[in-house]
N, C-alpha and C positions, 0 to 999 in steps of 0.2 A: 210523580206520574211518569210512567215509562214512555219514552219517545218512540213513535213508530214511523217517523218521517223517513222515506227511502234514502235521502241524502245522508241522514245521520247514521243509518245502518252501514252505508257504503264507506263512510269516513272513519268508522270506529277502528279499523285495523291500522289507520295512519295517524290518528290523533297523537299529538297536537299539530301535525304537519299536514298541509294540503296533499292529496294523493299524488299529484304530479311529482313531488320531491322524492318519492320512493319508486313510483312506477317507471319513470323515464330511465333512471340509472339501472333499475333492475332489468328492464327490457334490453338495454344496451349490453349489460353484462351477460345476459342469456345469449344474445347474438354473438358476442365475442367468444364465449366459451364453446358454443356449437361450431363456430367457424374454425377454432383452433383444434378441435377434436374430431371433426367429421372425417378427415382423411385417415385418421388412425383406426377407424372402425373396421377397416378391411386389412389391417396389418397382421402379419404372421407373428407367432410366438408371443402374443400378449400375455402378461402375467400380473398377479396382484402386487408384487413388489414394485414393479414399474408404475402401476396406477397409484399406489400409495405415495410415491415420490412426486408424481405428476400433479397431485392435488395441490401441492405448493407451487410447483413450477408453472402450471397453467394459470395461477392466480395473479401473476405479475400485473397484467393489464386490468383484469376485473377489480382488483383492490385499488388501483389508481382511480377508476371510475367511482368506486364506493367512497373513497376519501374525498374526492372532489364534490360529490353529492353531500357528504356530511359537512364539509367546509361551507358550502352554499347555504345549507340549512342553518348552521350556526351564525353565519354572517347576516342572514336575512331575519332571523327570529330572536337574536340575543343582543343586537346592538342597542345602546342606551337611548337612541333617539326615538324609539317606538313608544307610543303612548301606553300600549298594553304590555310593554316588556321592560319596565323599569326594574332596577336591581332590587328595590325594596318590596316589589310586588310578588305575590305568590307565583306569578307566571314564570319567573326564573328561579323559583325555588329548586332545591337539589334534584327533585324527582323529574322536573320538566326537561332540563337538558339531557338527563339520562334517558328520558323517554324519547327525545329526538334521536339520540344515538341508537337506541334499541330499534326504532322504526326503520331508520336507514340501513343499519347493519343487518337486521333481520330480513328485510326484503332483498337486499343485495346478496346476502349469503345464500338465501333460498334460491335465488335465480342462478347463482353459480353452481349450487348443488344440482339443480335441475339440468343445467347444461352439461354436467359431467355424467348424468344418468345413462345416456346411450353408450358411452365408452365403458362405464361400469358393467352394463349388460353384456357388452361384447367380451369383456374380460371374464365375466361369470360363465359365459358359454364355453370358454376354453378351460377355465378352472385350474390354471397352473399357479402353484405357490399359495401363500396365505397373505391376507392384508397385514399391514404394519400399523396398528392403531396409534402408536406414539407419533409416527410421521404424519398421519392424517390429522390427529388432534393438534399437533404443533402448527400445521398449516392453517387450520381453521382458527386457532387462537391468534395466529399472526394476522389473519384477515380482519378479525375483530379489532385487534390492537392498532393496526394501521388505519382502519376506518376512524377509530377514536382520535388518532393523531390528526387526521384531516379535520375533524370537528374542533379540535383544540386550535388549529390554525385559524379557523373561522372565528372562534371566540376571541383570539388575540388580535387579529387584524380588523375584524368587524367591517368588512367591505368586500366588494367584488374581487379585489386583489387576492383575497384568501384562497380562492379556487385555484388559480394557476400556481400559487405557492404550494398549496397542499398537493396538487397533482405532481409537480416537479419533485418535491421532497420525497413523497412516497415512492415515486418511480425510481428515484436514486437509491433509496433504502432497499427496495426490492431487487435492485440490480447489483448491489455491492458484491455478492458472492461471485459474480462473473469477473470481478476485478481482483479480489483477494480471497483465498480460501478461508481466512480467519473469520470472515463475515458469515460463513455458512451456518454457524450455530446461532446467528442473530437475525436470520432472514427466512424467507419462505421456502427457499430451495437450495439444493446443492448445485455446484457448477457442473456436475455430471449426474446422470440418472442411474440409480441402481436398477438391476433387473434380477431375474431368477438366478440364484447362485451367489448374489451379493446382497448387502443390506447396509443401511446407515450404521455407522459405528455406534457402540453402546453409549458413548458420551453425547453425541451430537443431538439425537432425537429428544431425550429427556431435557437436555439443557435448553434447546430451542423452545420446548413447551413451557418450561418454567419461566424463561425470559419473557415470553409473550404474555403469560398470565400476569406476571409482575408488572410488565409495562402497561397492560390494560387497566390494572388497579390504579397505578400511579397516574395515568392519564385521566381516568374518571374522577379521581380525587382532585386533580389539578383543575379540571373544568369546573367542578363544583366550587372550589375555592375562589377561582377568578370571577365567578358570577355572584359571589356572596358580598353583601354590603354590611360593614366594611370587609375588605378582603382579609381573611385570616387563614394562615397556613399552620396547621398543627404540627406537633413533633412527629406524629405518625406519618404525616405527609412528607416531611423532610427525610425521614428514614427510608420511605419508599423510593423517593427520587435518588437518594444516595445508593440504595441497593441496585437500582437500574444502572447507575453509572458504573458501579463495580462490576456488575454482570456484563456490561458492554466491554469493559477493559480486559477481563480474564481471558477470553479466547485469543486476544492479540498477544498476551504475554506467553501463552503456550497453546498454539493452535491444536485443535482436536484432529485426530485422523477422521477422514470423511467416510470411507467405506470399509467394510470388513467382508471377508469371504463367508459364505453360508453354504459351503459345499457339503459333500457327503450324503446327498439325497439318494434315493433309490435310482438305479441306472437300468437302462434297457439297452441290450447289446445284440449285435448280429455280426456275421463274418462273411467276407467275400474276397476272393483272390488272395487269401493268406493275410488279409488285413482285418483287424477287429475294430468294429465301429460301436461306440457307446455314447448315449446321450442321457441326460437327466430325465426322470419320469415325466415331468411336465412338458418335455420337448419330444416325446416319442413320435408325434406327427411329422417331425422334421427328419427322422432317421432315414427313411427310404429316399428322401430327396438328397441327403448328404451322400449316401452310398451311390446313388445314381449319377451324381455329379463328380465324384472323386475317382471312382473305379475306372472310368474311361481314360482319365488323365494318367493314372498309374499304368494302365495297360498300354497306352501309347508310348510311354517311356521305355517299356520293355524289359527293365531290370527289376526283378522281384526284390532283390536285396536293397534297392534304392528307395523303395516305398516304405512308409512308416510301419512300425509294428502295430500301431493302434491310432485310430482317429477318435479323438475324445472331446466331448462337449466341455467347454471351459467352465460352465456352471457346476461341474462336478469337482472342480479344484478346491482344495482347502487352504492353500496358501501360495504366495509367490514362489517360495522355495520348491513346492511340489511341481509347479508349472515348469520351472527351470530344470529340475532334476529329471522329471519324466520326459521333458523335451530332449534332453541329452540321451535318454535311453530309447528314443525312437517313437515318442508320442507326438502326434500332430494335434494341437489344440485348435478347436473351431469355436469361435464366439457366435452365440445365437441370441442377439438382442432383439427386443420387439421392433417390428418393422424392417427386419433384415431382408435382403434380396439374395437368396442363396444362388440363383442362376449366375449372378455376377461375382459374388464373394467367394463361394466355395471352390470353384475351379481355379481361381487365382491363388488361393491359399495352398491348394494341392500342388500347383505348378511351382510356386515359390519354394516349396519343400525340396523339389527335385533339381531346380536350376539355381546356380550360384547368383548371389545378389549382383546386379550390374555395377554397383559401386565398388565391388572387389576387383573389377577389371582394370583399375588404374585410370579410368577415363573421367573420373569425377562425376559419374552418373550420366555422361553424355554418350549416346549411342546413335551413330549415323553411318549410312552406307555411302556417303559422298566420296567421290574418288580422291579428293584432296584432303580428306579427314585424316587425323592421326591414326596410326595402326591400332592403338588401344581403343579408340572410339569405334572402329570398324569391328573389332573383336567383341566389343560390348553389344554391338547390334546383333551379332549372331545369338548371344545369350538372350537378349530381349525378344528377338523374333521366335526363338525356341519356346520361351515362356508363352507368348501369344499363340503359337501353334498348339501347344499342349492344352491351353484353355479352350481352344476351338474344338478339341476332341470331345469335350463334354457337351457340345451343342450340335451333334450330328456328325462331326468328323469329316465334313466336306473339304475339297481342296481350297487352299488359301490363294488369294489373287495377287498379293504383294508381299514384299519381304524376301528374305533369302530362302524361305521354305515354299515359295510358290512353285507348283509343279512337282513337289517331292511326294513320293508315295510313302504311306505309313511304314511299310516294310523297309524301305530305304533309310528312313529316319531312325528306326529302331536299330538297324544294323550299324549305322554310323555312330549312334550313341554307345552301342556295345563296344565298338572298336576304339573310339576316341574319348572314352569316358573320363580318363585322367586329364587329358588336355582340355576338355570341356570344363571340368571343375576348376582348372587353373586359368580359365579365360585365355587359352592359347590358340583357339580356332579362329581363323580369318574367313571371310566369306568365300574367298577363292579356294579354300581347302575343302569345301563341301563337295561330296562326290557328284551330286546331281547338277552342280554348277561348273564342272570342269569339262 
């Protein structure tokens, strides 16, 4: 006879667990994911490559919650002291612990995916790049495997202690790539996030996916074996555990490269003041901003031959060698990662192209106008203040109020740069040598 009791219908998606064991962690995961992604919804230059990598990176805390929930379910409903959960009873037959895992994992993973939905819609509205299915699948497989690991902790410890142990171990496993790159192929994320123009290396993504699928199978098999009476571990189970151990060891013997260039996409270009500006097709919305922030800096410097021949989006690069070679040939590379702030970053990059590095001034990076400072530190202050003055040209070009360029007219600065260009490049200009300070 079919049950129509409302409570039975409500509990069906959670059986054999009480709904609270799935709903509470799912709600917490949803809140954590929305909190982590909410500020990214208004970021500039979002792309699918970045989002594909963030599926794993953003899962670090949600998977800890899921593992803790799984450990609690296992500790509560598989311990031998329960009258209804003896090992010899059907209650702990193979399908029941697997059903526990499926309920906790399914609800937690669904909550995590729902939390990522606003960010995915924001990326879809921009439409740059294409998703990386291997990276996404590897992250989701890792979420499942680490949740199963939490359940295993509950089966082994069979008490409240299982929850903090599972939470601590899963958090450690999810954080290992931040300690050593070799763990990147065995965890949810890379220590750095790729974006348009880069991608996970060919080896890392498939290896991570294969490792987590193998780990999930081995963990599910182990859980079933531990709850069986008598406990029996088959040859197949031993081979699965051995395969996991070998898979963990291989990346440490020969670490995989993490990222690879994915350059060569279609480019959008324009020209202004003799400088050619090019960005990748997915970054065309940023082209006018880059031109508007770099051109005033080059104009303020006043020497056309000092400006780069080309300002180029780094996502167009195909290799490190190309970045170095074209840089020597007069190309200024501009990185456009998701969430970048061009008003701060672009003028600084343009000014650094024109002005020598303060560390080349022999002051060890120290720049000060103090009267008792060493001469090299005072000369470095001229270089540092010139860089700041050039950056200010991109934001309206008003007079500066402090430093050695306070009160200097743009025409005076350009004339001085034209006259003392070689001394400036060699860090030989002291504050008292500036014409508007004499």
